[in-house]
PyMOL Python script that loads the backbone (N, CA, C, O; Angstrom):
from pymol import cmd

cmd.read_pdbstr("""\
ATOM      1  N   UNK A   1       6.685 -88.854  72.603  1.00  0.00           N
ATOM      2  CA  UNK A   1       5.488 -88.935  72.038  1.00  0.00           C
ATOM      3  C   UNK A   1       5.559 -87.749  70.897  1.00  0.00           C
ATOM      4  O   UNK A   1       6.098 -86.661  71.096  1.00  0.00           O
ATOM      5  N   UNK A   2       4.977 -88.111  69.776  1.00  0.00           N
ATOM      6  CA  UNK A   2       4.872 -87.153  68.612  1.00  0.00           C
ATOM      7  C   UNK A   2       3.882 -85.999  69.047  1.00  0.00           C
ATOM      8  O   UNK A   2       2.822 -86.310  69.591  1.00  0.00           O
ATOM      9  N   UNK A   3       4.180 -84.765  68.834  1.00  0.00           N
ATOM     10  CA  UNK A   3       3.237 -83.722  69.224  1.00  0.00           C
ATOM     11  C   UNK A   3       2.806 -82.921  67.832  1.00  0.00           C
ATOM     12  O   UNK A   3       3.489 -82.756  66.821  1.00  0.00           O
ATOM     13  N   UNK A   4       1.621 -82.533  68.074  1.00  0.00           N
ATOM     14  CA  UNK A   4       0.969 -81.698  66.937  1.00  0.00           C
ATOM     15  C   UNK A   4       0.553 -80.485  67.344  1.00  0.00           C
ATOM     16  O   UNK A   4       0.362 -80.312  68.548  1.00  0.00           O
ATOM     17  N   UNK A   5       0.339 -79.433  66.420  1.00  0.00           N
ATOM     18  CA  UNK A   5       0.071 -78.205  66.661  1.00  0.00           C
ATOM     19  C   UNK A   5      -1.553 -78.014  66.265  1.00  0.00           C
ATOM     20  O   UNK A   5      -2.015 -78.533  65.248  1.00  0.00           O
ATOM     21  N   UNK A   6      -2.287 -77.283  67.104  1.00  0.00           N
ATOM     22  CA  UNK A   6      -3.632 -76.849  66.920  1.00  0.00           C
ATOM     23  C   UNK A   6      -3.556 -75.302  66.730  1.00  0.00           C
ATOM     24  O   UNK A   6      -2.620 -74.612  67.134  1.00  0.00           O
ATOM     25  N   UNK A   7      -4.657 -74.839  66.063  1.00  0.00           N
ATOM     26  CA  UNK A   7      -4.798 -73.426  65.667  1.00  0.00           C
ATOM     27  C   UNK A   7      -6.100 -73.004  66.222  1.00  0.00           C
ATOM     28  O   UNK A   7      -7.059 -73.774  66.179  1.00  0.00           O
ATOM     29  N   UNK A   8      -6.183 -71.917  66.701  1.00  0.00           N
ATOM     30  CA  UNK A   8      -7.472 -71.293  67.216  1.00  0.00           C
ATOM     31  C   UNK A   8      -7.502 -69.855  66.661  1.00  0.00           C
ATOM     32  O   UNK A   8      -6.505 -69.240  66.283  1.00  0.00           O
ATOM     33  N   UNK A   9      -8.605 -69.454  66.659  1.00  0.00           N
ATOM     34  CA  UNK A   9      -8.797 -67.836  66.181  1.00  0.00           C
ATOM     35  C   UNK A   9      -9.353 -67.159  67.189  1.00  0.00           C
ATOM     36  O   UNK A   9     -10.246 -67.693  67.847  1.00  0.00           O
ATOM     37  N   UNK A  10      -8.935 -65.935  67.458  1.00  0.00           N
ATOM     38  CA  UNK A  10      -9.491 -65.079  68.412  1.00  0.00           C
ATOM     39  C   UNK A  10      -9.389 -63.656  67.819  1.00  0.00           C
ATOM     40  O   UNK A  10      -8.481 -63.311  67.062  1.00  0.00           O
ATOM     41  N   UNK A  11     -10.449 -62.820  68.248  1.00  0.00           N
ATOM     42  CA  UNK A  11     -10.340 -61.276  67.734  1.00  0.00           C
ATOM     43  C   UNK A  11      -8.921 -60.600  68.044  1.00  0.00           C
ATOM     44  O   UNK A  11      -8.366 -60.803  69.124  1.00  0.00           O
ATOM     45  N   UNK A  12      -8.404 -59.856  67.134  1.00  0.00           N
ATOM     46  CA  UNK A  12      -7.040 -59.548  67.384  1.00  0.00           C
ATOM     47  C   UNK A  12      -6.897 -58.680  68.640  1.00  0.00           C
ATOM     48  O   UNK A  12      -6.004 -58.821  69.476  1.00  0.00           O
ATOM     49  N   UNK A  13      -7.944 -57.703  68.680  1.00  0.00           N
ATOM     50  CA  UNK A  13      -7.775 -56.880  69.904  1.00  0.00           C
ATOM     51  C   UNK A  13      -7.883 -57.471  71.241  1.00  0.00           C
ATOM     52  O   UNK A  13      -7.236 -57.010  72.182  1.00  0.00           O
ATOM     53  N   UNK A  14      -8.685 -58.488  71.369  1.00  0.00           N
ATOM     54  CA  UNK A  14      -8.921 -59.315  72.466  1.00  0.00           C
ATOM     55  C   UNK A  14      -7.602 -59.856  72.724  1.00  0.00           C
ATOM     56  O   UNK A  14      -7.021 -59.648  73.789  1.00  0.00           O
ATOM     57  N   UNK A  15      -7.080 -60.593  71.714  1.00  0.00           N
ATOM     58  CA  UNK A  15      -5.724 -61.327  71.838  1.00  0.00           C
ATOM     59  C   UNK A  15      -4.644 -60.375  72.283  1.00  0.00           C
ATOM     60  O   UNK A  15      -3.857 -60.758  73.149  1.00  0.00           O
ATOM     61  N   UNK A  16      -4.539 -59.192  71.777  1.00  0.00           N
ATOM     62  CA  UNK A  16      -3.434 -58.270  72.098  1.00  0.00           C
ATOM     63  C   UNK A  16      -3.781 -57.965  73.670  1.00  0.00           C
ATOM     64  O   UNK A  16      -2.856 -57.909  74.480  1.00  0.00           O
ATOM     65  N   UNK A  17      -4.907 -57.803  74.009  1.00  0.00           N
ATOM     66  CA  UNK A  17      -5.028 -57.308  75.536  1.00  0.00           C
ATOM     67  C   UNK A  17      -4.873 -58.438  76.485  1.00  0.00           C
ATOM     68  O   UNK A  17      -4.536 -58.209  77.647  1.00  0.00           O
ATOM     69  N   UNK A  18      -5.119 -59.754  76.023  1.00  0.00           N
ATOM     70  CA  UNK A  18      -4.861 -60.894  76.850  1.00  0.00           C
ATOM     71  C   UNK A  18      -3.327 -60.970  76.989  1.00  0.00           C
ATOM     72  O   UNK A  18      -2.803 -61.195  78.081  1.00  0.00           O
ATOM     73  N   UNK A  19      -2.617 -60.777  75.857  1.00  0.00           N
ATOM     74  CA  UNK A  19      -1.154 -60.998  75.983  1.00  0.00           C
ATOM     75  C   UNK A  19      -0.562 -59.831  76.777  1.00  0.00           C
ATOM     76  O   UNK A  19       0.374 -60.045  77.546  1.00  0.00           O
ATOM     77  N   UNK A  20      -1.049 -58.664  76.627  1.00  0.00           N
ATOM     78  CA  UNK A  20      -0.564 -57.611  77.412  1.00  0.00           C
ATOM     79  C   UNK A  20      -0.694 -57.736  78.797  1.00  0.00           C
ATOM     80  O   UNK A  20       0.327 -57.638  79.479  1.00  0.00           O
ATOM     81  N   UNK A  21      -1.893 -57.957  79.386  1.00  0.00           N
ATOM     82  CA  UNK A  21      -1.961 -58.394  80.917  1.00  0.00           C
ATOM     83  C   UNK A  21      -1.404 -59.499  81.345  1.00  0.00           C
ATOM     84  O   UNK A  21      -0.993 -59.546  82.505  1.00  0.00           O
ATOM     85  N   UNK A  22      -1.295 -60.521  80.545  1.00  0.00           N
ATOM     86  CA  UNK A  22      -0.645 -61.684  81.061  1.00  0.00           C
ATOM     87  C   UNK A  22       0.849 -61.422  81.148  1.00  0.00           C
ATOM     88  O   UNK A  22       1.443 -61.962  82.081  1.00  0.00           O
ATOM     89  N   UNK A  23       1.540 -60.660  80.294  1.00  0.00           N
ATOM     90  CA  UNK A  23       2.920 -60.192  80.474  1.00  0.00           C
ATOM     91  C   UNK A  23       3.085 -59.490  81.895  1.00  0.00           C
ATOM     92  O   UNK A  23       4.094 -59.663  82.578  1.00  0.00           O
ATOM     93  N   UNK A  24       2.138 -58.777  82.245  1.00  0.00           N
ATOM     94  CA  UNK A  24       2.229 -57.942  83.618  1.00  0.00           C
ATOM     95  C   UNK A  24       2.257 -58.870  84.689  1.00  0.00           C
ATOM     96  O   UNK A  24       2.863 -58.550  85.712  1.00  0.00           O
ATOM     97  N   UNK A  25       1.651 -60.059  84.606  1.00  0.00           N
ATOM     98  CA  UNK A  25       1.698 -61.015  85.430  1.00  0.00           C
ATOM     99  C   UNK A  25       2.674 -62.117  85.214  1.00  0.00           C
ATOM    100  O   UNK A  25       2.621 -63.130  85.912  1.00  0.00           O
ATOM    101  N   UNK A  26       3.531 -61.969  84.311  1.00  0.00           N
ATOM    102  CA  UNK A  26       4.413 -62.840  83.987  1.00  0.00           C
ATOM    103  C   UNK A  26       4.011 -64.243  83.857  1.00  0.00           C
ATOM    104  O   UNK A  26       4.571 -65.197  84.397  1.00  0.00           O
ATOM    105  N   UNK A  27       2.894 -64.279  83.021  1.00  0.00           N
ATOM    106  CA  UNK A  27       2.250 -65.551  82.764  1.00  0.00           C
ATOM    107  C   UNK A  27       2.437 -65.738  81.149  1.00  0.00           C
ATOM    108  O   UNK A  27       2.500 -64.814  80.337  1.00  0.00           O
ATOM    109  N   UNK A  28       2.505 -67.038  80.883  1.00  0.00           N
ATOM    110  CA  UNK A  28       2.756 -67.455  79.318  1.00  0.00           C
ATOM    111  C   UNK A  28       1.297 -67.845  78.811  1.00  0.00           C
ATOM    112  O   UNK A  28       0.571 -68.633  79.417  1.00  0.00           O
ATOM    113  N   UNK A  29       0.976 -67.239  77.704  1.00  0.00           N
ATOM    114  CA  UNK A  29      -0.138 -67.705  76.988  1.00  0.00           C
ATOM    115  C   UNK A  29      -0.113 -69.004  76.592  1.00  0.00           C
ATOM    116  O   UNK A  29      -1.042 -69.785  76.800  1.00  0.00           O
ATOM    117  N   UNK A  30       1.045 -69.321  75.950  1.00  0.00           N
ATOM    118  CA  UNK A  30       1.137 -70.788  75.383  1.00  0.00           C
ATOM    119  C   UNK A  30       1.173 -71.942  76.626  1.00  0.00           C
ATOM    120  O   UNK A  30       0.764 -73.094  76.477  1.00  0.00           O
ATOM    121  N   UNK A  31       1.681 -71.464  77.738  1.00  0.00           N
ATOM    122  CA  UNK A  31       1.825 -72.492  78.913  1.00  0.00           C
ATOM    123  C   UNK A  31       0.275 -72.509  79.410  1.00  0.00           C
ATOM    124  O   UNK A  31      -0.178 -73.630  79.641  1.00  0.00           O
ATOM    125  N   UNK A  32      -0.465 -71.557  79.573  1.00  0.00           N
ATOM    126  CA  UNK A  32      -1.776 -71.401  80.027  1.00  0.00           C
ATOM    127  C   UNK A  32      -2.644 -72.269  79.031  1.00  0.00           C
ATOM    128  O   UNK A  32      -3.439 -73.105  79.459  1.00  0.00           O
ATOM    129  N   UNK A  33      -2.479 -72.061  77.844  1.00  0.00           N
ATOM    130  CA  UNK A  33      -3.288 -72.824  76.830  1.00  0.00           C
ATOM    131  C   UNK A  33      -2.946 -74.303  76.979  1.00  0.00           C
ATOM    132  O   UNK A  33      -3.877 -75.103  77.068  1.00  0.00           O
ATOM    133  N   UNK A  34      -1.666 -74.733  77.013  1.00  0.00           N
ATOM    134  CA  UNK A  34      -1.317 -76.072  77.286  1.00  0.00           C
ATOM    135  C   UNK A  34      -1.865 -76.812  78.432  1.00  0.00           C
ATOM    136  O   UNK A  34      -2.184 -78.001  78.399  1.00  0.00           O
ATOM    137  N   UNK A  35      -1.963 -75.942  79.563  1.00  0.00           N
ATOM    138  CA  UNK A  35      -2.531 -76.450  80.750  1.00  0.00           C
ATOM    139  C   UNK A  35      -3.917 -76.611  80.689  1.00  0.00           C
ATOM    140  O   UNK A  35      -4.472 -77.531  81.291  1.00  0.00           O
ATOM    141  N   UNK A  36      -4.628 -75.656  79.896  1.00  0.00           N
ATOM    142  CA  UNK A  36      -6.170 -75.942  79.598  1.00  0.00           C
ATOM    143  C   UNK A  36      -6.353 -77.089  78.754  1.00  0.00           C
ATOM    144  O   UNK A  36      -7.279 -77.872  78.966  1.00  0.00           O
ATOM    145  N   UNK A  37      -5.510 -77.250  77.782  1.00  0.00           N
ATOM    146  CA  UNK A  37      -5.826 -78.404  77.076  1.00  0.00           C
ATOM    147  C   UNK A  37      -5.675 -79.689  77.630  1.00  0.00           C
ATOM    148  O   UNK A  37      -6.448 -80.620  77.406  1.00  0.00           O
ATOM    149  N   UNK A  38      -4.556 -79.747  78.441  1.00  0.00           N
ATOM    150  CA  UNK A  38      -4.432 -81.028  79.386  1.00  0.00           C
ATOM    151  C   UNK A  38      -5.589 -81.281  80.250  1.00  0.00           C
ATOM    152  O   UNK A  38      -5.948 -82.443  80.441  1.00  0.00           O
ATOM    153  N   UNK A  39      -6.238 -80.238  80.819  1.00  0.00           N
ATOM    154  CA  UNK A  39      -7.189 -80.444  81.686  1.00  0.00           C
ATOM    155  C   UNK A  39      -8.441 -80.965  80.876  1.00  0.00           C
ATOM    156  O   UNK A  39      -9.248 -81.764  81.351  1.00  0.00           O
ATOM    157  N   UNK A  40      -8.520 -80.452  79.649  1.00  0.00           N
ATOM    158  CA  UNK A  40      -9.632 -81.064  78.810  1.00  0.00           C
ATOM    159  C   UNK A  40      -9.414 -82.496  78.359  1.00  0.00           C
ATOM    160  O   UNK A  40     -10.386 -83.225  78.162  1.00  0.00           O
ATOM    161  N   UNK A  41      -8.135 -82.935  78.185  1.00  0.00           N
ATOM    162  CA  UNK A  41      -7.631 -84.322  77.991  1.00  0.00           C
ATOM    163  C   UNK A  41      -8.138 -85.029  79.204  1.00  0.00           C
ATOM    164  O   UNK A  41      -8.902 -85.987  79.096  1.00  0.00           O
ATOM    165  N   UNK A  42      -7.742 -84.590  80.321  1.00  0.00           N
ATOM    166  CA  UNK A  42      -7.988 -85.413  81.508  1.00  0.00           C
ATOM    167  C   UNK A  42      -9.632 -85.514  81.821  1.00  0.00           C
ATOM    168  O   UNK A  42     -10.126 -86.467  82.424  1.00  0.00           O
ATOM    169  N   UNK A  43     -10.301 -84.519  81.375  1.00  0.00           N
ATOM    170  CA  UNK A  43     -11.836 -84.456  81.617  1.00  0.00           C
ATOM    171  C   UNK A  43     -12.501 -85.363  80.764  1.00  0.00           C
ATOM    172  O   UNK A  43     -13.503 -85.936  81.193  1.00  0.00           O
ATOM    173  N   UNK A  44     -12.052 -85.598  79.506  1.00  0.00           N
ATOM    174  CA  UNK A  44     -12.913 -86.306  78.474  1.00  0.00           C
ATOM    175  C   UNK A  44     -12.409 -87.641  78.114  1.00  0.00           C
ATOM    176  O   UNK A  44     -13.136 -88.567  77.758  1.00  0.00           O
ATOM    177  N   UNK A  45     -11.120 -87.695  78.223  1.00  0.00           N
ATOM    178  CA  UNK A  45     -10.543 -89.136  77.873  1.00  0.00           C
ATOM    179  C   UNK A  45     -10.601 -90.003  79.029  1.00  0.00           C
ATOM    180  O   UNK A  45     -10.144 -89.588  80.094  1.00  0.00           O
ATOM    181  N   UNK A  46     -11.146 -91.244  78.941  1.00  0.00           N
ATOM    182  CA  UNK A  46     -11.407 -92.141  80.047  1.00  0.00           C
ATOM    183  C   UNK A  46     -10.162 -92.564  80.680  1.00  0.00           C
ATOM    184  O   UNK A  46      -9.208 -92.777  79.932  1.00  0.00           O
ATOM    185  N   UNK A  47     -10.030 -92.707  81.827  1.00  0.00           N
ATOM    186  CA  UNK A  47      -8.795 -93.158  82.635  1.00  0.00           C
ATOM    187  C   UNK A  47      -8.116 -94.385  81.970  1.00  0.00           C
ATOM    188  O   UNK A  47      -6.913 -94.317  81.721  1.00  0.00           O
ATOM    189  N   UNK A  48      -8.691 -95.295  81.724  1.00  0.00           N
ATOM    190  CA  UNK A  48      -8.022 -96.490  81.063  1.00  0.00           C
ATOM    191  C   UNK A  48      -7.483 -96.089  79.868  1.00  0.00           C
ATOM    192  O   UNK A  48      -6.377 -96.574  79.628  1.00  0.00           O
ATOM    193  N   UNK A  49      -8.019 -95.221  78.915  1.00  0.00           N
ATOM    194  CA  UNK A  49      -7.416 -94.828  77.707  1.00  0.00           C
ATOM    195  C   UNK A  49      -6.157 -94.074  78.119  1.00  0.00           C
ATOM    196  O   UNK A  49      -5.092 -94.398  77.593  1.00  0.00           O
ATOM    197  N   UNK A  50      -6.192 -93.213  78.910  1.00  0.00           N
ATOM    198  CA  UNK A  50      -4.964 -92.396  79.275  1.00  0.00           C
ATOM    199  C   UNK A  50      -3.825 -93.247  79.885  1.00  0.00           C
ATOM    200  O   UNK A  50      -2.657 -92.976  79.606  1.00  0.00           O
ATOM    201  N   UNK A  51      -4.126 -94.231  80.680  1.00  0.00           N
ATOM    202  CA  UNK A  51      -3.208 -95.186  81.203  1.00  0.00           C
ATOM    203  C   UNK A  51      -2.602 -95.993  79.895  1.00  0.00           C
ATOM    204  O   UNK A  51      -1.390 -96.190  79.814  1.00  0.00           O
ATOM    205  N   UNK A  52      -3.394 -96.386  79.016  1.00  0.00           N
ATOM    206  CA  UNK A  52      -2.860 -97.119  77.730  1.00  0.00           C
ATOM    207  C   UNK A  52      -1.838 -96.187  77.080  1.00  0.00           C
ATOM    208  O   UNK A  52      -0.660 -96.516  76.941  1.00  0.00           O
ATOM    209  N   UNK A  53      -2.312 -95.067  76.708  1.00  0.00           N
ATOM    210  CA  UNK A  53      -1.522 -94.120  76.135  1.00  0.00           C
ATOM    211  C   UNK A  53      -0.167 -93.787  76.750  1.00  0.00           C
ATOM    212  O   UNK A  53       0.825 -93.704  76.026  1.00  0.00           O
ATOM    213  N   UNK A  54      -0.095 -93.589  78.111  1.00  0.00           N
ATOM    214  CA  UNK A  54       1.142 -93.334  79.031  1.00  0.00           C
ATOM    215  C   UNK A  54       1.966 -94.455  78.925  1.00  0.00           C
ATOM    216  O   UNK A  54       3.176 -94.261  78.809  1.00  0.00           O
ATOM    217  N   UNK A  55       1.432 -95.846  78.948  1.00  0.00           N
ATOM    218  CA  UNK A  55       2.192 -96.996  78.928  1.00  0.00           C
ATOM    219  C   UNK A  55       2.829 -97.132  77.547  1.00  0.00           C
ATOM    220  O   UNK A  55       4.012 -97.469  77.499  1.00  0.00           O
ATOM    221  N   UNK A  56       2.176 -96.910  76.456  1.00  0.00           N
ATOM    222  CA  UNK A  56       2.590 -96.847  75.270  1.00  0.00           C
ATOM    223  C   UNK A  56       3.714 -95.996  74.876  1.00  0.00           C
ATOM    224  O   UNK A  56       4.619 -96.306  74.101  1.00  0.00           O
ATOM    225  N   UNK A  57       3.542 -94.794  75.548  1.00  0.00           N
ATOM    226  CA  UNK A  57       4.549 -93.632  75.443  1.00  0.00           C
ATOM    227  C   UNK A  57       5.911 -94.109  76.266  1.00  0.00           C
ATOM    228  O   UNK A  57       7.014 -93.896  75.763  1.00  0.00           O
ATOM    229  N   UNK A  58       5.804 -94.650  77.329  1.00  0.00           N
ATOM    230  CA  UNK A  58       6.828 -95.198  78.262  1.00  0.00           C
ATOM    231  C   UNK A  58       7.691 -96.243  77.494  1.00  0.00           C
ATOM    232  O   UNK A  58       8.921 -96.232  77.542  1.00  0.00           O
ATOM    233  N   UNK A  59       6.944 -97.170  76.763  1.00  0.00           N
ATOM    234  CA  UNK A  59       7.472 -98.327  76.152  1.00  0.00           C
ATOM    235  C   UNK A  59       8.099 -97.807  74.927  1.00  0.00           C
ATOM    236  O   UNK A  59       9.071 -98.469  74.561  1.00  0.00           O
ATOM    237  N   UNK A  60       7.809 -96.842  74.237  1.00  0.00           N
ATOM    238  CA  UNK A  60       8.329 -96.196  73.098  1.00  0.00           C
ATOM    239  C   UNK A  60       9.712 -95.579  73.460  1.00  0.00           C
ATOM    240  O   UNK A  60      10.728 -95.786  72.796  1.00  0.00           O
ATOM    241  N   UNK A  61       9.656 -94.784  74.601  1.00  0.00           N
ATOM    242  CA  UNK A  61      10.821 -93.972  75.189  1.00  0.00           C
ATOM    243  C   UNK A  61      11.961 -95.009  75.623  1.00  0.00           C
ATOM    244  O   UNK A  61      13.142 -94.808  75.338  1.00  0.00           O
ATOM    245  N   UNK A  62      11.527 -96.123  76.328  1.00  0.00           N
ATOM    246  CA  UNK A  62      12.436 -97.058  76.642  1.00  0.00           C
ATOM    247  C   UNK A  62      13.185 -97.676  75.440  1.00  0.00           C
ATOM    248  O   UNK A  62      14.411 -97.793  75.423  1.00  0.00           O
ATOM    249  N   UNK A  63      12.319 -98.090  74.374  1.00  0.00           N
ATOM    250  CA  UNK A  63      12.934 -98.644  73.194  1.00  0.00           C
ATOM    251  C   UNK A  63      13.966 -97.777  72.536  1.00  0.00           C
ATOM    252  O   UNK A  63      15.012 -98.246  72.086  1.00  0.00           O
ATOM    253  N   UNK A  64      13.653 -96.496  72.488  1.00  0.00           N
ATOM    254  CA  UNK A  64      14.481 -95.508  72.037  1.00  0.00           C
ATOM    255  C   UNK A  64      15.802 -95.246  72.679  1.00  0.00           C
ATOM    256  O   UNK A  64      16.838 -95.056  72.042  1.00  0.00           O
ATOM    257  N   UNK A  65      15.701 -95.246  73.972  1.00  0.00           N
ATOM    258  CA  UNK A  65      16.882 -95.225  74.855  1.00  0.00           C
ATOM    259  C   UNK A  65      17.663 -96.293  74.686  1.00  0.00           C
ATOM    260  O   UNK A  65      18.869 -96.065  74.591  1.00  0.00           O
ATOM    261  N   UNK A  66      17.236 -97.575  74.613  1.00  0.00           N
ATOM    262  CA  UNK A  66      18.071 -98.758  74.415  1.00  0.00           C
ATOM    263  C   UNK A  66      18.834 -98.644  72.854  1.00  0.00           C
ATOM    264  O   UNK A  66      19.997 -99.005  72.678  1.00  0.00           O
ATOM    265  N   UNK A  67      18.090 -98.161  71.930  1.00  0.00           N
ATOM    266  CA  UNK A  67      18.466 -97.979  70.581  1.00  0.00           C
ATOM    267  C   UNK A  67      19.801 -96.925  70.626  1.00  0.00           C
ATOM    268  O   UNK A  67      20.881 -97.154  70.081  1.00  0.00           O
ATOM    269  N   UNK A  68      19.511 -95.911  71.285  1.00  0.00           N
ATOM    270  CA  UNK A  68      20.695 -94.856  71.457  1.00  0.00           C
ATOM    271  C   UNK A  68      21.789 -95.386  72.046  1.00  0.00           C
ATOM    272  O   UNK A  68      22.892 -95.142  71.556  1.00  0.00           O
ATOM    273  N   UNK A  69      21.660 -96.263  73.286  1.00  0.00           N
ATOM    274  CA  UNK A  69      22.762 -96.901  73.990  1.00  0.00           C
ATOM    275  C   UNK A  69      23.552 -97.994  73.018  1.00  0.00           C
ATOM    276  O   UNK A  69      24.773 -98.155  73.021  1.00  0.00           O
ATOM    277  N   UNK A  70      22.750 -98.598  72.315  1.00  0.00           N
ATOM    278  CA  UNK A  70      23.302 -99.604  71.285  1.00  0.00           C
ATOM    279  C   UNK A  70      24.131 -98.894  70.309  1.00  0.00           C
ATOM    280  O   UNK A  70      25.218 -99.364  69.976  1.00  0.00           O
ATOM    281  N   UNK A  71      23.643 -97.673  69.776  1.00  0.00           N
ATOM    282  CA  UNK A  71      24.421 -97.091  68.652  1.00  0.00           C
ATOM    283  C   UNK A  71      25.491 -96.395  69.297  1.00  0.00           C
ATOM    284  O   UNK A  71      26.437 -96.136  68.552  1.00  0.00           O
ATOM    285  N   UNK A  72      25.587 -96.035  70.453  1.00  0.00           N
ATOM    286  CA  UNK A  72      26.807 -95.441  71.021  1.00  0.00           C
ATOM    287  C   UNK A  72      27.915 -96.458  71.360  1.00  0.00           C
ATOM    288  O   UNK A  72      29.112 -96.180  71.284  1.00  0.00           O
ATOM    289  N   UNK A  73      27.434 -97.647  71.737  1.00  0.00           N
ATOM    290  CA  UNK A  73      28.344 -98.693  71.912  1.00  0.00           C
ATOM    291  C   UNK A  73      29.016 -99.091  70.509  1.00  0.00           C
ATOM    292  O   UNK A  73      30.242 -99.191  70.470  1.00  0.00           O
ATOM    293  N   UNK A  74      28.342 -99.293  69.496  1.00  0.00           N
ATOM    294  CA  UNK A  74      28.788 -99.673  68.052  1.00  0.00           C
ATOM    295  C   UNK A  74      29.643 -98.462  67.635  1.00  0.00           C
ATOM    296  O   UNK A  74      30.662 -98.633  66.966  1.00  0.00           O
ATOM    297  N   UNK A  75      29.232 -97.231  68.027  1.00  0.00           N
ATOM    298  CA  UNK A  75      29.987 -95.909  67.308  1.00  0.00           C
ATOM    299  C   UNK A  75      31.376 -95.896  68.015  1.00  0.00           C
ATOM    300  O   UNK A  75      32.338 -95.559  67.325  1.00  0.00           O
ATOM    301  N   UNK A  76      31.572 -96.220  69.280  1.00  0.00           N
ATOM    302  CA  UNK A  76      32.835 -96.110  69.936  1.00  0.00           C
ATOM    303  C   UNK A  76      33.354 -97.445  70.144  1.00  0.00           C
ATOM    304  O   UNK A  76      32.862 -98.172  71.007  1.00  0.00           O
ATOM    305  N   UNK A  77      34.359 -97.833  69.377  1.00  0.00           N
ATOM    306  CA  UNK A  77      34.865 -99.144  69.546  1.00  0.00           C
ATOM    307  C   UNK A  77      35.678 -99.355  70.844  1.00  0.00           C
ATOM    308  O   UNK A  77      36.354 -98.463  71.357  1.00  0.00           O
ATOM    309  N   UNK A  78      35.551-100.677  71.358  1.00  0.00           N
ATOM    310  CA  UNK A  78      36.266-100.894  72.621  1.00  0.00           C
ATOM    311  C   UNK A  78      37.739-101.030  72.387  1.00  0.00           C
ATOM    312  O   UNK A  78      38.255-101.691  71.485  1.00  0.00           O
ATOM    313  N   UNK A  79      38.363-100.318  73.317  1.00  0.00           N
ATOM    314  CA  UNK A  79      39.862-100.504  73.113  1.00  0.00           C
ATOM    315  C   UNK A  79      40.374-101.867  73.435  1.00  0.00           C
ATOM    316  O   UNK A  79      39.893-102.486  74.384  1.00  0.00           O
ATOM    317  N   UNK A  80      41.331-102.372  72.691  1.00  0.00           N
ATOM    318  CA  UNK A  80      41.969-103.610  72.909  1.00  0.00           C
ATOM    319  C   UNK A  80      43.295-103.510  73.519  1.00  0.00           C
ATOM    320  O   UNK A  80      43.979-102.526  73.236  1.00  0.00           O
ATOM    321  N   UNK A  81      43.760-104.422  74.342  1.00  0.00           N
ATOM    322  CA  UNK A  81      45.078-104.341  74.860  1.00  0.00           C
ATOM    323  C   UNK A  81      46.071-104.609  74.001  1.00  0.00           C
ATOM    324  O   UNK A  81      47.242-104.559  74.377  1.00  0.00           O
TER     325      UNK A  81
END
""", "prot")
cmd.dss("prot")
cmd.show_as("cartoon", "prot")
cmd.util.cbc("prot")
cmd.orient("prot")
């Protein structure tokens, strides 16, 4: 599934302090933000919509796998006796 970036602002001193203390606890700011964003998605997007998106992503991944397999088969010719 295609990913997009988001941008938020925070006061520089607060951001530095957050990063500093997260490092001490071996926590990743990016991972914590990604987890929080996923929780927001699960909270606000209705379950049927999430299921639809998940199914569409699975279908796309399956189609891409099949296309890669097919291109590998055509790229490596079969040996003939």
